[in-house]
Kinemage of the C-alpha trace (Angstrom):
@kinemage 1
@onewidth
@group {chain A} dominant
@subgroup {mainchain}
@vectorlist {calphas} color= white
{ca met a 1} P 76.239 19.456 -9.840
{ca thr a 2} L 76.576 22.653 -10.187
{ca asn a 3} L 79.181 24.387 -7.757
{ca val a 4} L 77.631 27.860 -6.872
{ca leu a 5} L 79.302 30.629 -5.155
{ca ile a 6} L 77.296 33.104 -3.707
{ca leu a 7} L 78.711 36.672 -2.832
{ca gly a 8} L 77.136 38.553 -0.161
{ca ala a 9} L 75.376 34.898 0.992
{ca ser a 10} L 73.346 36.682 4.152
{ca gly a 11} L 71.715 39.219 2.040
{ca ser a 12} L 67.478 39.087 2.407
{ca ile a 13} L 67.605 37.209 -1.283
{ca ala a 14} L 70.672 35.316 -1.092
{ca arg a 15} L 68.890 33.763 2.375
{ca val a 16} L 65.735 32.775 0.410
{ca ala a 17} L 68.014 31.515 -2.382
{ca ile a 18} L 69.604 29.785 -0.386
{ca asp a 19} L 67.210 27.492 1.049
{ca leu a 20} L 65.891 27.173 -2.419
{ca phe a 21} L 68.889 25.862 -3.980
{ca leu a 22} L 69.211 22.741 -1.168
{ca lys a 23} L 65.405 22.072 -1.256
{ca glu a 24} L 65.447 22.470 -5.344
{ca thr a 25} L 68.575 21.257 -6.804
{ca asp a 26} L 71.615 19.479 -5.787
{ca ala a 27} L 73.976 22.542 -5.720
{ca gln a 28} L 76.999 22.680 -4.187
{ca leu a 29} L 77.391 26.312 -2.463
{ca thr a 30} L 79.967 27.618 -1.251
{ca leu a 31} L 78.718 31.117 0.549
{ca tyr a 32} L 80.842 34.432 0.986
{ca leu a 33} L 80.520 36.969 3.140
{ca arg a 34} L 82.330 39.409 5.968
{ca asn a 35} L 80.765 37.714 8.951
{ca ser a 36} L 80.417 33.625 8.513
{ca arg a 37} L 79.343 32.967 11.950
{ca arg a 38} L 75.918 34.522 10.490
{ca leu a 39} L 75.366 31.664 8.420
{ca lys a 40} L 77.654 28.869 10.385
{ca lys a 41} L 74.224 26.815 11.313
{ca leu a 42} L 74.045 26.027 7.529
{ca glu a 43} L 77.143 24.675 6.995
{ca ser a 44} L 76.859 20.789 5.754
{ca ser a 45} L 77.948 18.232 3.092
{ca arg a 46} L 76.618 20.667 0.571
{ca val a 47} L 77.672 24.115 2.003
{ca arg a 48} L 80.751 25.470 2.499
{ca ile a 49} L 81.051 28.769 4.415
{ca leu a 50} L 84.146 31.039 3.563
{ca glu a 51} L 84.752 34.572 5.648
{ca gly a 52} L 85.646 37.360 2.942
{ca asp a 53} L 85.171 40.554 1.592
{ca val a 54} L 84.172 41.819 -2.237
{ca leu a 55} L 87.030 43.964 -2.302
{ca asp a 56} L 89.556 41.602 -1.068
{ca ile a 57} L 90.448 40.609 -4.711
{ca lys a 58} L 92.700 37.797 -3.333
{ca thr a 59} L 90.584 35.913 -1.386
{ca leu a 60} L 87.862 36.596 -3.710
{ca lys a 61} L 89.748 34.581 -6.759
{ca glu a 62} L 90.718 31.997 -3.915
{ca ala a 63} L 86.931 31.669 -3.202
{ca met a 64} L 86.103 30.784 -7.189
{ca val a 65} L 88.516 28.322 -7.761
{ca gly a 66} L 86.320 25.018 -8.625
{ca gln a 67} L 83.171 27.091 -8.997
{ca asp a 68} L 80.911 26.916 -11.898
{ca val a 69} L 78.331 29.855 -11.278
{ca val a 70} L 78.714 33.318 -9.377
{ca tyr a 71} L 75.740 34.776 -7.917
{ca ala a 72} L 76.419 38.295 -6.483
{ca asn a 73} L 73.893 39.828 -3.779
{ca leu a 74} L 76.021 43.020 -2.754
{ca ala a 75} L 75.468 46.377 -1.132
{ca gly a 76} L 77.936 49.312 -1.090
{ca gln a 77} L 80.676 49.780 -3.099
{ca leu a 78} L 78.951 48.252 -5.912
{ca glu a 79} L 81.224 49.560 -8.577
{ca arg a 80} L 84.542 48.358 -7.032
{ca met a 81} L 82.986 45.257 -6.100
{ca ala a 82} L 82.048 44.435 -9.690
{ca lys a 83} L 85.598 45.700 -11.194
{ca asn a 84} L 86.934 42.695 -8.723
{ca val a 85} L 84.515 40.411 -9.214
{ca val a 86} L 84.657 40.190 -13.086
{ca glu a 87} L 88.739 40.109 -12.459
{ca ala a 88} L 88.662 37.151 -10.336
{ca met a 89} L 86.053 35.534 -12.339
{ca lys a 90} L 88.811 35.936 -15.917
{ca ala a 91} L 91.613 34.865 -13.676
{ca thr a 92} L 90.029 31.762 -12.575
{ca gly a 93} L 87.879 30.740 -15.959
{ca ile a 94} L 84.998 31.274 -14.680
{ca lys a 95} L 82.213 32.931 -17.289
{ca arg a 96} L 78.559 32.852 -15.344
{ca leu a 97} L 77.793 35.525 -13.325
{ca ile a 98} L 74.294 36.234 -11.924
{ca trp a 99} L 73.861 39.726 -10.450
{ca ile a 100} L 71.190 41.555 -8.702
{ca ser a 101} L 70.926 45.138 -9.381
{ca ser a 102} L 67.983 47.664 -9.031
{ca met a 103} L 65.299 48.584 -11.394
{ca gly a 104} L 65.152 51.954 -12.782
{ca ile a 105} L 68.974 51.651 -13.929
{ca tyr a 106} L 68.448 52.627 -17.631
{ca asp a 107} L 65.103 54.963 -16.601
{ca glu a 108} L 63.084 52.089 -17.547
{ca val a 109} L 60.129 52.725 -14.709
{ca pro a 110} L 57.423 54.489 -16.180
{ca gly a 111} L 56.645 57.864 -14.576
{ca glu a 112} L 59.821 57.355 -12.317
{ca arg a 113} L 63.019 59.436 -12.597
{ca tyr a 114} L 65.589 58.544 -10.534
{ca ser a 115} L 68.700 60.431 -9.362
{ca ser a 116} L 72.017 59.500 -8.586
{ca ile a 117} L 71.032 57.278 -5.573
{ca leu a 118} L 70.876 54.357 -8.485
{ca asn a 119} L 74.621 55.483 -9.739
{ca pro a 120} L 76.455 52.713 -8.205
{ca tyr a 121} L 73.739 50.138 -9.782
{ca arg a 122} L 73.964 51.846 -13.059
{ca asp a 123} L 78.231 52.178 -13.103
{ca ser a 124} L 78.659 48.002 -12.112
{ca ala a 125} L 75.919 46.953 -14.360
{ca ala a 126} L 77.886 48.553 -17.188
{ca ile a 127} L 81.214 47.303 -15.828
{ca ile a 128} L 79.288 43.802 -16.181
{ca glu a 129} L 78.305 44.510 -19.473
{ca ser a 130} L 81.133 45.571 -21.179
{ca ser a 131} L 82.869 42.167 -19.693
{ca glu a 132} L 82.800 39.173 -21.825
{ca leu a 133} L 80.819 37.381 -19.230
{ca asp a 134} L 78.288 34.892 -19.947
{ca tyr a 135} L 75.922 37.833 -17.044
{ca thr a 136} L 72.619 37.790 -16.234
{ca ile a 137} L 71.717 41.197 -14.279
{ca ile a 138} L 68.632 41.591 -12.758
{ca arg a 139} L 67.062 44.476 -11.689
{ca pro a 140} L 64.321 43.808 -8.889
{ca gly a 141} L 61.216 45.977 -7.839
{ca trp a 142} L 60.791 46.711 -4.434
{ca phe a 143} L 60.584 43.624 -2.176
{ca thr a 144} L 58.458 42.394 -0.087
{ca ser a 145} L 58.369 39.342 2.245
{ca lys a 146} L 55.729 37.293 0.923
{ca asp a 147} L 55.286 33.690 0.457
{ca glu a 148} L 54.880 33.388 -3.345
{ca ile a 149} L 56.402 32.732 -6.427
{ca asp a 150} L 54.574 35.284 -8.532
{ca tyr a 151} L 56.357 37.386 -11.034
{ca glu a 152} L 56.929 38.423 -14.729
{ca leu a 153} L 59.979 39.253 -16.584
{ca thr a 154} L 61.248 42.584 -18.886
{ca his a 155} L 64.021 42.550 -20.948
{ca lys a 156} L 66.822 45.961 -21.161
{ca gly a 157} L 64.898 48.194 -23.685
{ca glu a 158} L 61.636 47.891 -22.700
{ca ser a 159} L 59.750 49.774 -19.788
{ca phe a 160} L 59.425 48.058 -16.499
{ca lys a 161} L 56.150 46.361 -15.151
{ca gly a 162} L 54.578 46.540 -11.625
{ca his a 163} L 56.533 47.639 -9.018
{ca asp a 164} L 56.982 45.186 -5.787
{ca val a 165} L 58.747 41.825 -5.993
{ca ser a 166} L 59.112 38.813 -3.252
{ca arg a 167} L 62.114 38.092 -2.435
{ca lys a 168} L 61.511 34.415 -3.398
{ca ser a 169} L 60.476 35.148 -6.334
{ca val a 170} L 63.716 36.527 -7.523
{ca ala a 171} L 65.502 33.716 -5.467
{ca asp a 172} L 63.461 31.306 -8.111
{ca leu a 173} L 64.510 33.201 -11.190
{ca val a 174} L 67.795 32.918 -9.263
{ca val a 175} L 68.047 29.742 -8.929
{ca lys a 176} L 66.367 29.007 -12.462
{ca leu a 177} L 69.542 30.772 -13.705
{ca thr a 178} L 71.861 29.108 -11.966
{ca val a 179} L 71.135 25.291 -12.868
{ca thr a 180} L 69.927 26.167 -16.523
{ca pro a 181} L 72.891 26.367 -19.012
{ca gly a 182} L 72.487 29.327 -21.221
{ca met a 183} L 69.193 30.841 -19.875
{ca lys a 184} L 68.934 34.713 -19.702
{ca val a 185} L 72.510 34.856 -20.819
{ca arg a 186} L 74.125 38.407 -21.306
{ca ser a 187} L 70.852 39.975 -20.410
{ca ser a 188} L 69.679 42.516 -17.952
{ca leu a 189} L 65.878 41.192 -16.700
{ca gly a 190} L 63.496 43.732 -14.994
{ca ile a 191} L 61.222 41.353 -12.281
{ca ser a 192} L 57.967 42.530 -10.582
{ca lys a 193} L 54.912 40.933 -9.434
{ca pro a 194} L 52.471 41.085 -12.681
């Protein structure tokens, strides 16, 4: 059984991932979010809800105690959040991190040039890549709400394929990475529908 801390647990991908974790694995989930009332109905013998902010390093470290994997599904001050996540994981001895980012952070999308809007994603990815963590960065295309699991992966240094991807596909990858030891460790993966 794997203990998984989900940061930003009320996010659109995280909610789908939570559902997949509960249906397809025996993982124990700790849902960490700023407003715990949003997910209170999910609390159970397998789901613990913690209210907190990733920018609060003390609370974040407390949430990490006893966890095996951290899955971060965050928005906002991503660079500060990445620094706090890396620091808290180092302090608590957790090695495995799955971090949601964005396509385009390496200018890997053919025919596209992205502006400073991606800087927080680039900067947070750089912090994680320079850490000693067993990270996997996921760089999804534009999200769809299709009820499908249909995706292909590209690695850092390869051209991104496709454009869109379902939230369910990203969630499927998150779950597989979480429960499969050593899968795509220290990798940055683009994900899109073929």
